[in-house]
N, C-alpha and C positions, 0 to 999 in steps of 0.2 A: 699270767702268769704261766707259770709251765707242771704241768703236772707231778712232774721231780719231786719239785719245791714246795709247792700247797698244801702237805700237808707236816709236812716241817716247820713252816716258819715257828710258829707260835712257843714250838717248844724249846726254837732252838736261842727266838731273840728273848724268851724267861731266862735261859739258860739250865733247863731243865732237858736236852739234847744229848744223847749218849756220846759219847765222842769221837765215836762211826758218825752219823748220823752229824755231826756238827762240822766235819770235816768235809763230809758231800754237798751240805750247803754251803760251805766257805767256795769252794772252788768249786761252785755251778755260777754263783752271786757272785763268784770275780767275771764269771763269763758272759751273763744273761744283765741286764739294765732294766727291765722288765724283776723280777723279779726284785735287785735291789729294792729297787723304787716300793714296791712291796712291802718287804724286808723292814725299811723306813718306815714308815706307815705304821708297820702294823711297834714299834719302837715309839713314835709318839704317842701309840693309843698305849702300850706298855707305863713310858713315861708322865704318864695323866691320872693312866688309874693311882704306878707309885705317888703322885703330888696327893690327889685325893685324899688318900689313904691316912696319908702325914700329915695332913690338914686334921683329916676325921679324929687321930689320935691325940694331937694336940688341941682338940675340946673336950676330952676326956677326962 
């Protein structure tokens, strides 16, 4: 993964990036397959956490 994207990906995937950072990450992902793969992995992790949290809420 590229240094330009490393620190921004978690916030980008979570939807917490400011508009400028979001635009930078989107532009970078359009050009960098390695970072696209890393972003996909972050999304899988976020989806797993969301699914687990939803299941836990349903148990309450």
